[in-house]
C-alpha positions as CSV (number, residue, x, y, z in Angstrom):
1,M,6.4,13.9,-15.5
2,Q,3.3,14.3,-17.7
3,G,0.1,15.8,-16.6
4,I,-2.7,13.8,-15.0
5,D,-4.5,11.5,-17.4
6,R,-8.1,12.6,-17.9
7,R,-9.3,9.0,-17.7
8,L,-7.9,8.8,-14.1
9,I,-10.1,11.7,-13.0
10,Q,-13.2,10.4,-14.9
11,N,-13.0,6.8,-13.8
12,F,-11.8,7.5,-10.2
13,E,-14.0,6.2,-7.4
14,W,-14.5,9.6,-5.8
15,P,-16.9,8.5,-3.0
16,L,-14.3,6.3,-1.4
17,P,-11.7,9.0,-0.5
18,V,-14.4,11.5,0.3
19,M,-16.0,9.1,2.8
20,G,-12.6,8.3,4.2
21,L,-11.8,12.0,4.6
22,L,-15.2,12.6,6.3
23,L,-14.6,9.7,8.7
24,A,-11.2,11.0,9.5
25,V,-12.6,14.5,10.2
26,V,-15.3,13.0,12.4
27,G,-12.6,11.2,14.3
28,I,-10.5,14.3,14.8
29,I,-13.5,16.3,16.0
30,N,-14.2,13.5,18.4
31,L,-10.6,13.7,19.7
32,I,-10.8,17.4,20.1
33,S,-14.2,17.3,21.9
34,A,-13.0,14.5,24.3
35,A,-10.0,16.4,25.5
36,P,-10.6,18.3,28.7
37,G,-10.4,22.1,28.1
38,A,-10.2,21.6,24.4
39,V,-11.6,24.9,23.4
40,E,-9.4,27.0,25.7
41,Q,-6.1,25.2,25.1
42,G,-6.4,24.7,21.4
43,M,-6.0,21.4,19.7
44,P,-4.8,18.4,21.8
45,P,-1.6,16.6,20.9
46,T,-3.5,13.4,19.9
47,A,-5.6,15.4,17.4
48,M,-2.4,17.1,16.0
49,R,-0.8,13.6,15.5
50,Q,-3.9,12.4,13.8
51,L,-3.9,15.4,11.5
52,A,-0.3,14.8,10.7
53,W,-0.9,11.2,9.8
54,L,-3.9,12.2,7.8
55,G,-1.6,14.5,5.8
56,V,1.0,11.7,5.4
57,G,-1.7,9.3,4.2
58,F,-3.0,11.8,1.7
59,V,0.4,12.4,0.3
60,G,0.9,8.6,0.1
61,M,-2.4,8.2,-1.7
62,L,-1.3,10.8,-4.3
63,A,2.1,9.1,-4.6
64,V,0.4,5.8,-5.5
65,L,-2.4,7.1,-7.6
66,L,-0.7,9.7,-9.8
67,P,2.3,8.0,-11.4
68,D,1.9,5.3,-14.0
69,Y,1.7,1.8,-12.4
70,R,4.8,0.8,-14.5
71,V,6.8,3.4,-12.6
72,L,5.7,1.8,-9.3
73,E,6.6,-1.6,-10.6
74,R,10.1,-0.4,-11.4
75,M,10.3,1.1,-7.9
76,A,9.3,-2.2,-6.2
77,L,12.9,-3.3,-5.5
78,P,14.0,0.1,-4.0
79,I,10.9,0.2,-1.9
80,F,11.6,-3.2,-0.6
81,A,15.2,-2.2,0.1
82,A,14.0,0.9,2.0
83,C,11.7,-1.3,4.1
84,C,14.6,-3.6,4.9
85,V,16.7,-0.6,6.0
86,L,13.9,0.5,8.2
87,L,13.7,-2.9,9.8
88,V,17.4,-2.8,10.6
89,L,16.9,0.7,12.1
90,V,14.2,-0.8,14.3
91,L,16.6,-3.4,15.6
92,A,19.3,-0.7,16.1
93,T,17.4,2.3,17.5
94,A,13.8,1.6,18.4
95,P,12.9,1.8,22.0
96,V,11.3,-1.1,23.9
97,I,7.7,-0.3,24.5
98,N,5.6,-2.7,26.6
99,G,8.2,-5.4,26.2
100,S,8.3,-5.1,22.4
101,Q,10.7,-3.3,20.0
102,R,8.6,-2.6,16.9
103,W,8.2,1.1,16.4
104,L,10.5,3.7,15.0
105,V,10.0,7.1,16.7
106,L,10.3,9.9,14.2
107,G,9.8,13.2,15.8
108,G,6.4,12.9,17.5
109,M,5.2,10.1,15.3
110,R,5.7,6.4,15.5
111,L,6.2,4.2,12.4
112,W,5.8,0.4,12.1
113,P,8.0,-0.5,9.2
114,R,7.1,-4.1,9.2
115,R,3.7,-3.2,7.8
116,G,5.2,-1.9,4.6
117,L,7.3,-5.0,4.2
118,L,4.2,-7.2,4.8
119,D,2.2,-5.3,2.2
120,W,5.1,-5.6,-0.3
121,M,5.5,-9.4,0.4
122,A,1.7,-10.0,0.0
123,E,1.7,-8.1,-3.3
124,A,4.8,-10.1,-4.5
125,A,3.1,-13.4,-3.5
126,L,-0.1,-12.5,-5.3
127,R,1.8,-11.4,-8.4
128,G,3.8,-14.7,-8.3
129,A,0.7,-16.7,-7.9
130,R,-1.0,-15.0,-10.8
131,T,2.1,-15.5,-13.0
132,Y,2.4,-19.1,-12.0
133,T,-1.3,-19.9,-12.6
134,A,-1.2,-17.9,-15.9
135,G,1.9,-19.9,-16.9
136,R,0.1,-23.2,-16.0
137,A,-2.9,-22.2,-18.1
138,D,-0.7,-21.4,-21.0
139,R,1.2,-24.7,-20.7
140,R,-2.1,-26.6,-20.5
141,A,-3.5,-24.8,-23.6
142,A,-0.3,-25.5,-25.5
143,A,-0.5,-29.2,-24.5
144,R,-4.1,-29.4,-25.7
145,E,-3.1,-27.8,-28.9
146,R,-0.3,-30.3,-29.5
147,A,-2.6,-33.2,-28.7
148,A,-5.2,-31.8,-31.1
149,H,-2.5,-31.5,-33.9
150,R,-1.3,-35.1,-33.2
151,A,-4.9,-36.4,-33.3
152,A,-5.6,-34.5,-36.6
153,R,-2.4,-35.9,-38.1
154,K,-3.3,-39.4,-37.0
155,A,-6.8,-39.1,-38.4
156,A,-5.5,-37.7,-41.7
157,G,-2.7,-40.3,-42.1
């Protein structure tokens, strides 16, 4: 893997992740302060889970931002397959919580794999719509060009 492209660093929207991180820190501070006896007992479990997911989200952000987008395009099918496997795992192993079986329990964290599949399907639908509309525009332009050529030949002949 090559180094980070300088243009990525120069053109990156730095205020967005900084503000997101600040908001997450404020939320974690709020969780710590709301727990009874927070100072004496250390960090409450909810704040620890929140910190763990913040770390997972940060790693995910880096995993999406750093590689070339063409690498991610090539990984689309394996990512889709992994989401499908996670959905089968939900059916096989997920506990029923409040009458619904949606979450995978991984250690102390819960994962909703349907969300990843929904994101993938939305992206695929948007990409297909863009490809379809671009193809339609190309076909229309080609039809206009053929009509113009026919009209020019008819006028010349």
